[in-house]
Structures are given as structure tokens and as C-alpha cells.
C-alpha positions as MATLAB code, in Angstrom:
seq = 'MVLFVLSGLQPKENSVYHKEYYQTGVIKEEGWLKNGVKANFWKFYHTNGKVAEKGYYKNNQRVSYWYFYDSYGKPLQEGHYKDGMKSNWWLFYDSMGKVSHKCQLSKGKKNGYCLKYVNEELTSAEKYQNGKKIKEWFSFSSFRRENNLSDLK';
ca = [
      15.545  -15.523  -38.141;
      15.640  -16.022  -34.362;
      13.657  -13.436  -32.263;
      14.151  -13.527  -28.751;
      11.802  -11.761  -26.007;
      13.197  -10.804  -22.586;
      10.265  -10.250  -20.749;
      11.077   -8.766  -17.010;
      14.048   -6.824  -18.498;
      12.418   -3.788  -20.141;
      10.583   -1.272  -17.739;
       6.841   -1.384  -17.323;
       4.586    1.436  -18.491;
       5.098    4.659  -16.399;
       8.806    3.866  -15.732;
      11.659    6.370  -16.411;
      15.232    5.479  -15.550;
      16.963    8.409  -13.714;
      20.105    9.787  -12.936;
      21.256   12.762  -10.568;
      24.789   14.266  -10.430;
      27.063   16.196   -7.881;
      27.707   19.887   -8.670;
      31.085   18.672  -10.166;
      29.866   16.035  -12.766;
      29.821   12.691  -10.597;
      26.959   10.778  -10.342;
      25.293   10.814   -7.111;
      22.608    8.026   -7.887;
      20.792    5.997  -10.638;
      17.492    3.526  -10.639;
      14.159    3.013  -11.900;
      11.176    5.585  -10.848;
       7.618    4.059  -11.839;
       5.197    6.185  -11.725;
       7.750    9.102   -9.526;
       8.818    6.845   -6.892;
      12.027    4.369   -6.528;
      11.451    1.273   -8.094;
      13.490   -2.095   -9.109;
      17.223   -1.747   -8.839;
      19.081    1.635   -7.488;
      22.849    2.809   -7.322;
      24.201    5.387   -5.085;
      27.489    6.988   -5.232;
      30.306    8.811   -3.083;
      31.478   12.007   -4.335;
      34.461   10.205   -5.543;
      32.412    8.241   -7.925;
      32.558    5.008   -5.862;
      29.422    3.043   -5.631;
      28.108    4.324   -2.168;
      25.433    1.751   -1.851;
      23.046   -0.702   -3.931;
      19.637   -2.810   -3.789;
      16.505   -2.359   -4.526;
      13.695   -0.611   -3.852;
       9.408   -1.548   -4.109;
       7.262    1.309   -3.622;
       9.956    3.738   -2.605;
      10.672    1.627    0.038;
      14.022   -0.663    0.633;
      13.568   -4.405   -0.233;
      15.295   -7.350   -0.969;
      19.323   -7.188   -0.623;
      21.332   -4.191   -0.253;
      25.016   -3.535    0.067;
      26.923   -0.269    1.227;
      30.680    0.373    0.683;
      32.837    2.864    1.987;
      34.505    5.529   -0.047;
      37.202    3.292   -1.014;
      35.121    0.590   -2.237;
      35.316   -1.914    0.693;
      32.325   -3.152    1.960;
      31.238   -1.682    5.156;
      27.435   -4.213    5.576;
      25.197   -6.051    3.295;
      21.566   -7.541    4.526;
      18.154   -8.032    3.386;
      15.507   -5.357    3.472;
      11.608   -6.306    4.109;
       9.177   -3.188    4.415;
      12.291   -0.591    4.666;
      13.553   -2.004    7.251;
      16.728   -4.101    8.032;
      15.837   -7.831    8.763;
      17.086  -11.048    8.932;
      20.831  -11.855    8.023;
      23.315   -8.778    8.414;
      27.141   -8.639    7.514;
      29.310   -6.021    9.097;
      32.767   -5.340    7.650;
      35.971   -4.050    9.387;
      38.279   -1.642    8.008;
      40.405   -4.540    6.016;
      37.165   -5.449    4.217;
      36.586   -8.309    6.679;
      33.556   -9.548    8.367;
      33.702   -8.559   11.837;
      29.911   -9.425   12.692;
      26.958  -11.144   11.673;
      23.770  -10.210   13.301;
      19.685  -11.434   12.826;
      17.901   -8.101   12.750;
      14.198   -7.532   12.433;
      12.382   -4.109   12.164;
      15.870   -2.823   11.771;
      16.527   -3.971   15.272;
      19.174   -6.835   16.796;
      16.914   -9.534   17.506;
      18.354  -12.928   17.313;
      22.682  -14.213   17.065;
      25.076  -11.774   16.851;
      28.497  -13.631   15.841;
      31.378  -11.949   16.168;
      34.809  -12.371   14.631;
      38.246  -11.327   14.579;
      40.704  -11.803   11.491;
      37.596  -14.245   10.432;
      37.945  -16.383   13.231;
      34.459  -16.655   15.498;
      35.523  -15.217   19.029;
      31.666  -14.807   20.861;
      28.417  -15.347   20.265;
      25.397  -12.871   21.735;
      21.622  -13.056   21.921;
      19.222  -10.195   21.222;
      15.984   -9.265   21.829;
      14.488   -6.383   20.854;
      17.316   -4.734   20.392;
      18.814   -5.765   23.778;
      21.829   -7.620   24.617;
      20.345  -10.293   26.853;
      23.366  -13.084   27.028;
      26.670  -13.728   25.641;
      29.141  -16.707   24.785;
      32.685  -17.121   24.599;
      32.942  -20.791   23.390;
      31.445  -22.824   21.041;
      30.646  -25.767   23.661;
      28.693  -23.588   26.091;
      26.378  -21.598   23.315;
      25.438  -24.996   21.945;
      24.743  -26.536   25.513;
      22.140  -23.461   25.853;
      20.876  -22.888   22.089;
      19.423  -24.671   19.230;
      21.749  -24.257   16.306;
      18.888  -24.199   13.934;
      18.011  -21.062   15.457;
      21.330  -19.873   13.163;
      19.798  -19.807    9.941;
];
């Protein structure tokens, strides 16, 4: 007989799996509560039952990578959370589900570069500082002359 113990898959003490429903009976949200606060993986749903957003919580704050969808299931945006705020690179999608822009965020504000796309083709780059646009480039060569490409990591 072989016995597998999968640590990390079972919830810790004081954890309960929570589900909440709309009045129509469609699921509204589901995920783990640890000591009464959101923890680990959560999913939220639109009233039609399609996933609206999904990601991880730690101590009732969004952390790690999150995904957001419209009521038809098309992606709207996705990216990292740190201390409950958007950070690092975020992807934003157009109504066709294609990336319209990618932006570096810090504490929920644009801070760094935003790359803009039309039909999946890069059209411009912008630089932000604490939420304010400070420069925009429309050619890759001018962008490279004035910036270090390693800043796009």
C-alpha cells in the first residue's frame, strides 16, 4: 500500500471554505476564510455565473497574481498585487480580448512604463512617475536612445 500525504493542499486549522450566492441561487463568491478573514485562493462571479475575478488573499488583502473578466468571460486585466495594491506589470485587454496596454504599477498607480498596442502591434510607449505621464515615444529607435531596455523587466 502506498500512502501520499499532500501537505499544503489541506487547509490549516481555523480555515473554512466559504460560498456565497446571489438571491437567484447563482454563486457569487467562494474561497477560504482563515480565522474569519479571506486567505488563499478566491473566485468571484458575475450574476450570470461567469467568473468575474480570481486570485489570492493573505490576511484579507489581495496578493500575488489576479485575473479579471467581463460578464462574457473575456479578460479585462490581470496582474500582481502587493500589500493589497496593484504592483509590477499589469496587462489590460480590449473588447476583443487582445492586450491593449501593459503597464508597470506601484502602490496602485502607473509608475514606470506603459506599452500600448493596437491589434497586438506595439504603437507607443509611455513613461509615468507616481501616476503622471512624463514622456511618450512613437518609435522604437527613439525609445531605445532615451531608455535602458532592462527597465522593462
